[in-house]
C-alpha positions in Angstrom: 91.6 -3.5 -51.3 92.9 -0.5 -49.3 91.1 -1.7 -46.2 93.2 -4.9 -46.3 96.3 -2.7 -45.9 95.2 -1.6 -42.5 97.6 -3.2 -40.0 96.0 -5.4 -37.3 96.7 -5.0 -33.6 100.2 -6.4 -33.0 100.9 -7.6 -29.5 104.5 -8.4 -30.4 105.1 -4.7 -31.4 103.6 -3.6 -28.1 105.9 -5.9 -26.1 108.8 -4.6 -28.2 108.1 -1.0 -27.4 107.6 -1.8 -23.7 110.9 -3.6 -23.8 112.6 -0.6 -25.4 111.2 1.7 -22.7 112.4 -0.6 -19.9 115.8 -0.8 -21.5 116.0 3.0 -21.8 114.9 3.3 -18.1 117.5 0.8 -17.1 120.1 2.8 -19.0 119.1 6.0 -17.3 119.2 4.2 -13.9 122.7 2.9 -14.6 124.0 6.3 -15.5 122.4 7.9 -12.4 123.7 5.1 -10.1 127.2 5.7 -11.4 127.1 9.2 -10.1 125.2 8.5 -6.9 127.1 5.7 -5.3 124.8 5.4 -2.3 121.1 5.2 -3.0 117.9 3.3 -2.1 116.6 1.8 -5.3 113.0 0.6 -5.8 110.9 -0.7 -8.7 107.1 0.0 -9.0 104.4 -1.4 -11.2 101.0 0.1 -11.5 97.6 0.2 -13.3 94.7 2.5 -13.2 92.5 4.8 -15.3 93.5 7.5 -17.8 91.3 10.2 -19.4 92.1 13.0 -21.8 90.3 16.3 -22.4 89.4 17.5 -25.9 92.2 18.7 -28.2 92.6 20.4 -31.6 93.9 18.0 -34.2 95.6 19.5 -37.2 96.0 17.2 -40.2 96.8 17.0 -43.9 96.3 13.7 -45.8 98.3 15.2 -48.7 95.6 14.3 -51.2 94.5 17.7 -52.4 92.3 19.0 -49.6 95.1 20.9 -47.8 95.6 21.4 -44.1 92.5 21.0 -41.9 91.7 20.9 -38.2 89.1 19.5 -35.9 88.3 19.6 -32.2 88.4 16.0 -31.0 87.0 14.3 -27.8 89.0 11.4 -26.5 88.1 8.2 -24.7 90.9 6.9 -22.5 90.1 3.2 -23.3 91.9 2.2 -20.1 90.8 -1.4 -20.1 91.2 -2.1 -23.9 93.9 -4.6 -24.4 96.6 -4.0 -23.5 95.2 -2.0 -20.6 96.7 1.1 -19.0 99.9 0.3 -17.0 103.2 1.8 -15.9 106.6 0.9 -14.6 108.9 3.1 -12.6 112.4 2.7 -11.3 113.3 5.1 -8.4 116.5 5.9 -6.6 116.2 7.7 -3.2 119.6 9.3 -2.2 121.0 8.1 1.1 122.8 11.5 1.6 119.5 13.3 1.0 116.8 10.7 1.7 113.8 13.0 1.0 115.0 13.4 -2.6 115.0 10.9 -5.4 115.1 10.5 -9.2 113.0 8.1 -11.3 112.7 6.7 -14.8 109.0 6.3 -15.6 107.3 4.5 -18.5 103.5 4.9 -19.0 101.3 3.0 -21.4 98.3 5.3 -21.7 96.0 5.5 -24.7 93.2 7.5 -26.4 90.5 6.9 -29.0 88.7 9.7 -30.8 85.1 9.7 -29.5 83.1 10.6 -31.5 85.4 10.2 -34.5 85.5 13.4 -36.5 84.4 13.7 -40.1 87.2 12.8 -42.5 88.5 9.9 -40.4 87.7 6.2 -40.5 90.1 5.7 -37.6 91.9 8.1 -35.2 93.5 6.6 -32.1 96.6 5.8 -30.1 95.6 2.5 -28.6 99.0 0.7 -28.7 99.7 3.6 -26.5 100.8 7.2 -26.3 103.7 5.7 -24.3 105.3 8.3 -22.2 109.0 7.9 -21.1 110.2 10.4 -18.6 113.0 11.2 -16.2 111.7 12.6 -12.9 112.7 14.4 -9.8 110.8 13.3 -6.7 110.4 14.5 -3.1 108.9 12.4 -0.2 107.6 13.8 3.1 109.2 11.5 5.5 107.6 10.9 8.9 107.3 8.2 11.7 104.2 6.6 10.3 103.8 3.9 7.6 102.3 6.4 5.2 104.6 8.7 3.1 103.2 11.4 0.8 105.3 12.2 -2.2 105.3 14.4 -5.3 107.3 14.6 -8.5 107.8 16.3 -11.8 109.4 14.9 -15.0 110.3 15.5 -18.6 110.9 13.2 -21.5 109.2 12.1 -24.8 106.3 10.2 -26.1 106.4 7.1 -28.4 102.8 6.9 -29.8 101.4 4.1 -31.9 99.8 6.3 -34.6 96.7 4.7 -35.9 95.0 6.9 -38.5 92.9 6.1 -41.5 91.1 8.7 -43.6 87.4 8.4 -44.5 88.1 7.6 -48.1 90.3 4.7 -47.1 93.1 5.9 -49.3 95.5 6.7 -46.4 96.3 4.2 -43.6 99.0 4.6 -40.9 99.7 2.2 -38.1 103.2 2.4 -36.6 105.2 3.5 -33.6 106.8 7.0 -34.0 108.7 9.4 -31.8 105.8 11.8 -31.0 107.4 14.8 -29.4 108.4 16.2 -26.0 106.5 15.2 -22.9 106.2 16.4 -19.3 104.3 15.2 -16.2 103.5 16.1 -12.6 102.2 13.8 -9.9 101.3 13.4 -6.2 100.9 10.2 -4.3 100.7 8.3 -1.0 102.9 5.3 -0.3 101.8 2.8 2.4 104.6 0.6 3.8 103.8 -3.1 4.4 107.3 -4.2 5.5 110.9 -3.3 4.8 110.7 -4.3 1.2 107.1 -4.0 0.1 104.6 -1.1 -0.1 101.5 -0.1 -2.0 100.6 3.3 -3.3 97.9 5.5 -4.9 98.7 8.4 -7.2 97.3 11.2 -9.2 99.2 12.1 -12.3 98.9 14.5 -15.3 101.0 13.9 -18.4 101.4 16.1 -21.5 102.8 15.6 -24.9 103.0 17.3 -28.2 102.5 14.7 -31.0 103.8 15.4 -34.4 103.0 12.4 -36.5 103.8 11.5 -40.1 101.0 9.8 -42.2 101.3 7.5 -45.1 101.6 9.2 -48.5 103.4 12.2 -47.1 100.6 13.5 -44.8 100.9 14.8 -41.3 98.9 15.1 -38.0 99.6 17.0 -34.9 97.9 17.6 -31.5 98.6 18.5 -27.9 97.5 15.6 -25.6 96.9 15.6 -21.8 96.5 12.4 -20.0 95.0 12.6 -16.5 95.5 9.4 -14.5 94.4 7.7 -11.3 97.0 5.0 -10.3 97.3 2.1 -7.9 100.4 0.1 -7.6 103.0 -1.9 -5.7 106.6 -1.1 -5.0 109.5 -3.3 -4.1 112.5 -1.6 -2.3 115.9 -3.3 -2.5 
């Protein structure tokens, strides 16, 4: 049966893609640190909520119907396992302490809601998975509260989970989706010399160009608006 061919949720694959993202982030950090000998490094982990506006999905299952399109509403599914989360490594420059750079990995997700005609499944619930390099600026002052802002570019690594209504085409795999960008503002609250907590508003964008089983294709522009709360450790 074709339905038996649909891959089940694979926690191991999600751990693998997160590990890859962390490794890439570490590689970026090592390269940056080599050129910026003196820096103030920190690592942040966070969770929160993500939501995406409607987008136009263009698709072709390569089964005779030809190219089609549909306007799709998205549910952020922030608490569906694995839930929304992010990891960021930041380097603030000692010679210009207001400025920093960061490698950021975001595990956001979306589910088509309602699912459009022609689809038995349309979602990215093992993540859209944004990986970006970012430029950051913090507004230093004498208080324990530090506002900051940032902008970044990178790519998306979505888990493409698409099944057509006839159950003759099933895709569930990680792919390189396309270019990504983000912008964010936040407020960091220092607890002591090493620890702080923060809240942040972030908007991320990616263009996803996915390959479907049987030679089909699917593309869409996704925006993920996020409300974040996290903790930072500064070395």
